C-alpha positions in Angstrom: 0.0 0.0 0.0 1.3 3.4 -1.0 0.2 6.5 0.9 0.7 10.3 0.5 -0.6 13.0 2.8 -1.1 16.6 1.5 -1.8 19.7 3.4 -3.0 22.9 1.6 -3.1 26.2 3.5 -6.2 28.2 2.8 -7.7 31.5 3.9 -10.8 30.0 5.5 -13.1 27.0 5.9 -15.2 27.8 2.8 -12.1 27.7 0.6 -11.0 24.4 2.2 -14.4 23.0 1.5 -14.3 24.2 -2.1 -10.9 22.7 -2.7 -12.0 19.3 -1.3 -15.1 19.4 -3.6 -13.0 20.2 -6.6 -11.3 16.8 -6.5 -14.4 14.7 -5.8 -14.7 13.5 -9.4 -11.2 12.0 -9.1 -12.2 10.1 -6.1 -14.5 7.6 -7.9 -14.2 4.6 -10.0 -10.5 3.7 -9.7 -9.9 0.3 -8.1 -7.4 0.4 -5.2 -7.5 4.2 -4.9 -8.8 6.0 -1.8 -8.8 9.8 -1.3 -9.8 10.9 2.2 -10.3 14.6 2.5 -10.5 16.6 5.7 -11.0 20.3 6.3 -10.2 22.8 9.0 -10.3 26.6 9.3 -6.8 27.0 7.8 -6.1 23.8 5.9 -7.5 21.2 3.5 -6.0 17.8 4.1 -5.9 14.8 1.8 -4.7 11.3 2.5 -4.3 9.3 -0.7 -3.8 5.6 -0.6 -3.3 3.2 -3.5 -2.8 -0.5 -3.6 -1.6 -0.8 -7.2 1.5 0.1 -9.1 3.7 3.0 -8.1 3.6 4.5 -11.6 -0.2 4.7 -11.4 0.0 6.2 -8.0 2.4 8.9 -9.1 0.3 9.8 -12.1 -2.9 10.0 -10.0 -1.1 12.1 -7.4 0.1 14.4 -10.1 -3.5 14.8 -11.4 -4.8 15.5 -7.9 -2.2 18.1 -7.2 -3.0 19.8 -10.5 -6.7 19.9 -9.7 -5.9 21.3 -6.2 -3.6 23.9 -7.7 -6.2 25.0 -10.3 -9.0 25.2 -7.7 -6.8 27.2 -5.2 -5.6 29.6 -7.8 -9.2 30.2 -9.1 -10.6 30.7 -5.6 -7.8 33.0 -4.6 -8.5 35.1 -7.7 -12.2 35.3 -6.8 -11.4 36.4 -3.2 -8.9 39.0 -4.5 -11.5 40.4 -7.0 -14.2 40.7 -4.2 -11.8 42.6 -1.9 -10.7 45.0 -4.7 
C-alpha cells in the first residue's frame, strides 16, 4: 500500500471545502485508490492511498495536485476580486 498526505493552507473553511469538492470526481471509479479529504479553518488535508503500481499512484497524485492547484488559484482570484 502506498500513501501520501497533502496539506494545503487556505484562507478559510469555505475555501478548504471548495478545494475538497474540486477533486471529488477524481475520487470515484479507480480500483485500489482512496482519497480521504478533511477540512479545518486554515487547511485542506488529503490522505491518498493506492494498492496498485507506483507508476499509477504517481500519475494519480500528479493529477490530484493539478486539480488542487487550479482550484486554489481560481478561488484566490475570486477572493482577490471581491476585496478590490
